[in-house]
C-alpha positions as CSV (number, residue, x, y, z in Angstrom):
1,X,-29.0,8.5,-15.1
2,X,-26.1,8.1,-17.4
3,X,-23.8,9.6,-14.8
4,X,-25.0,7.2,-12.1
5,X,-24.5,4.2,-14.4
6,X,-20.9,5.3,-15.2
7,X,-20.2,5.8,-11.5
8,X,-21.6,2.3,-10.6
9,X,-19.6,0.7,-13.4
10,X,-16.4,2.5,-12.2
11,X,-16.9,1.3,-8.6
12,X,-17.6,-2.2,-9.8
13,X,-14.4,-2.2,-11.8
14,X,-12.4,-1.0,-8.8
15,X,-13.9,-3.7,-6.6
16,X,-13.0,-6.4,-9.1
17,X,-9.4,-5.2,-9.4
18,X,-9.1,-5.2,-5.6
19,X,-10.5,-8.7,-5.3
20,X,-8.1,-10.0,-8.0
21,X,-5.1,-8.5,-6.2
22,X,-6.2,-10.0,-2.9
23,X,-6.4,-13.4,-4.5
24,X,-2.9,-13.0,-5.9
25,X,-1.5,-12.1,-2.5
26,X,-3.4,-14.0,0.2
27,X,-2.6,-12.8,3.7
28,X,-3.3,-14.1,7.1
29,X,-5.8,-12.1,9.1
30,X,-3.9,-11.5,12.2
31,X,-0.4,-11.4,13.7
32,X,1.0,-14.9,14.1
33,X,1.4,-15.8,17.8
34,X,3.8,-18.7,17.5
35,X,6.8,-19.2,15.2
36,X,8.7,-22.4,14.5
37,X,12.3,-23.2,13.5
38,X,12.6,-23.3,9.8
39,X,16.3,-24.2,9.5
40,X,19.3,-24.5,11.9
41,X,22.3,-22.8,10.4
42,X,25.9,-23.5,11.2
43,X,28.8,-21.8,9.4
44,X,30.6,-23.8,6.8
45,X,34.0,-25.1,8.2
46,X,35.6,-24.1,4.9
47,X,34.9,-20.4,5.4
48,X,37.7,-18.8,7.4
49,X,37.6,-15.3,5.9
50,X,35.7,-13.0,3.6
51,X,37.4,-14.2,0.4
52,X,36.3,-17.7,1.2
53,X,32.6,-16.7,0.8
54,X,33.2,-15.1,-2.6
55,X,35.3,-18.1,-3.7
56,X,32.7,-20.6,-2.6
57,X,29.8,-18.8,-4.2
58,X,31.7,-18.6,-7.5
59,X,32.6,-22.3,-7.3
60,X,28.9,-23.4,-7.4
61,X,27.6,-23.1,-10.9
62,X,24.0,-22.4,-10.1
63,X,24.8,-19.6,-7.6
64,X,25.1,-16.0,-8.6
65,X,25.6,-12.8,-6.6
66,X,25.0,-9.2,-7.5
67,X,27.7,-6.5,-7.6
68,X,26.1,-4.9,-4.5
69,X,26.2,-8.2,-2.6
70,X,29.8,-8.7,-3.4
71,X,30.5,-5.1,-2.5
72,X,29.1,-5.2,1.0
73,X,30.7,-8.6,1.8
74,X,34.0,-6.7,1.5
75,X,33.0,-4.0,3.9
76,X,34.4,-3.7,7.5
77,X,30.9,-4.1,8.9
78,X,30.6,-7.6,7.4
79,X,31.7,-10.2,10.0
80,X,33.0,-13.8,9.4
81,X,31.1,-16.1,11.8
82,X,32.4,-18.1,14.8
83,X,32.3,-21.7,13.6
84,X,30.9,-22.9,16.9
85,X,27.7,-21.0,16.6
86,X,24.4,-22.5,15.6
87,X,21.3,-20.3,14.8
88,X,17.7,-21.4,14.7
89,X,16.2,-19.5,11.8
90,X,12.6,-18.7,11.1
91,X,10.8,-17.3,8.1
92,X,7.7,-15.1,8.5
93,X,5.8,-12.8,6.3
94,X,5.3,-9.1,7.0
95,X,1.6,-9.8,7.8
96,X,2.5,-12.6,10.2
97,X,4.9,-10.3,12.0
98,X,2.9,-7.0,12.0
99,X,-0.6,-7.9,11.2
100,X,-0.6,-5.2,8.5
101,X,-1.0,-5.1,4.7
102,X,2.2,-3.1,4.4
103,X,4.8,-2.0,7.0
104,X,8.0,0.1,7.3
105,X,11.3,-1.7,8.0
106,X,11.6,-0.3,11.5
107,X,8.2,-1.8,12.4
108,X,9.1,-5.2,10.9
109,X,12.4,-5.2,12.9
110,X,10.6,-4.3,16.1
111,X,8.1,-7.2,15.5
112,X,11.0,-9.6,15.0
113,X,12.7,-8.5,18.2
114,X,9.6,-9.5,20.1
115,X,10.0,-13.1,19.1
116,X,13.6,-13.3,18.2
117,X,16.4,-11.1,16.9
118,X,18.0,-9.9,13.7
119,X,20.4,-12.1,11.9
120,X,24.1,-11.5,12.0
121,X,25.0,-10.3,8.5
122,X,27.0,-13.5,7.6
123,X,23.7,-15.4,7.4
124,X,23.1,-13.9,3.9
125,X,26.0,-15.5,2.1
126,X,26.0,-18.6,4.3
127,X,22.4,-19.3,3.8
128,X,22.8,-18.8,0.1
129,X,25.5,-21.5,0.0
130,X,23.4,-24.0,2.0
131,X,19.9,-23.3,0.8
132,X,20.2,-25.0,-2.6
133,X,16.7,-26.2,-2.9
134,X,15.0,-22.8,-2.7
135,X,11.7,-22.9,-4.6
136,X,11.5,-21.0,-7.9
137,X,10.5,-17.3,-7.6
138,X,10.9,-17.3,-3.8
139,X,12.5,-14.2,-2.3
140,X,13.8,-14.1,1.3
141,X,15.0,-10.8,2.9
142,X,17.6,-11.3,5.7
143,X,16.7,-9.2,8.7
144,X,20.0,-7.6,9.7
145,X,21.7,-4.3,10.5
146,X,22.1,-2.6,7.1
147,X,25.6,-2.3,5.7
148,X,26.7,0.8,3.9
149,X,27.9,0.1,0.3
150,X,30.5,1.9,-1.8
151,X,27.8,4.3,-3.2
152,X,26.6,5.4,0.3
153,X,23.4,3.4,0.3
154,X,22.3,0.9,3.0
155,X,21.9,-2.7,2.0
156,X,20.2,-5.8,3.3
157,X,20.9,-9.2,1.8
158,X,18.1,-11.1,0.1
159,X,18.0,-14.6,-1.5
160,X,16.2,-15.2,-4.7
161,X,15.6,-18.1,-7.0
162,X,15.0,-17.2,-10.6
163,X,15.1,-19.2,-13.8
164,X,16.9,-22.1,-12.1
165,X,19.6,-19.8,-10.7
166,X,20.1,-19.0,-7.0
167,X,21.0,-15.4,-6.3
168,X,22.4,-13.5,-3.4
169,X,21.3,-9.9,-3.9
170,X,20.6,-6.8,-1.8
171,X,17.8,-4.4,-1.1
172,X,19.2,-0.9,-1.0
173,X,17.9,2.4,0.4
174,X,18.9,5.8,1.5
175,X,21.1,6.2,4.7
176,X,18.5,8.6,6.2
177,X,15.6,6.1,6.0
178,X,15.2,6.1,9.8
179,X,15.5,9.9,10.4
180,X,12.1,11.6,10.7
181,X,13.6,15.0,9.7
182,X,14.9,13.6,6.4
183,X,13.0,13.7,3.1
184,X,14.0,10.1,2.7
185,X,12.3,9.0,5.9
186,X,11.0,5.5,5.3
187,X,7.5,5.9,6.7
188,X,5.6,5.2,3.6
189,X,7.5,5.5,0.3
190,X,10.2,2.8,0.9
191,X,8.2,1.1,3.6
192,X,6.7,-0.9,0.8
193,X,7.2,-4.4,2.2
194,X,3.9,-6.0,1.3
195,X,2.2,-8.4,3.6
196,X,3.4,-11.5,1.7
197,X,7.1,-10.4,1.7
198,X,9.2,-12.9,3.7
199,X,11.9,-12.1,6.3
200,X,14.5,-14.5,7.8
201,X,15.3,-13.9,11.5
202,X,16.8,-15.8,14.5
203,X,14.2,-17.4,16.7
204,X,14.6,-17.2,20.5
205,X,15.6,-20.4,22.1
206,X,12.9,-21.8,24.4
């Protein structure tokens, strides 16, 4: 009898913990079928080269960027935008894109490509300069082709708002994340984008 009571108490505790976690991270129940434009982004006319991005970020008191973000801005794969371009950006959670509680990056990107496309990498620093009213504790990952940093890791830009400071940072992961034969294959361990994680992507024009 004592064993049964202990088991029941354990199961009840587990259920309570799960319910609390679900309340902390509410998720929609299915894949979102329609996405709307969140913001139209056009490159700043004052940005003509890579150095301009770093200079403009440093010039704004509230804006900070991590060493990794500054590092990949200086890499050859980073492209300065054409000033005539206009992008319709959208924000969606992992759950809205995939319908799952957690999904690997490749699956998130495939879901994005069904309704839009990945961002050009300049969207990271450009959006950081323009999105000055970002809510506290909001984190936005930029969907983009990863850039290899100086330490050999791949990076995605993300925007964060913390303690009244606006940050341009990066998520980093192993270069072999998409190789099934690698021990670093990102099919579970690093696939940890939870359902409430937000991605920015370019929405198809209708």
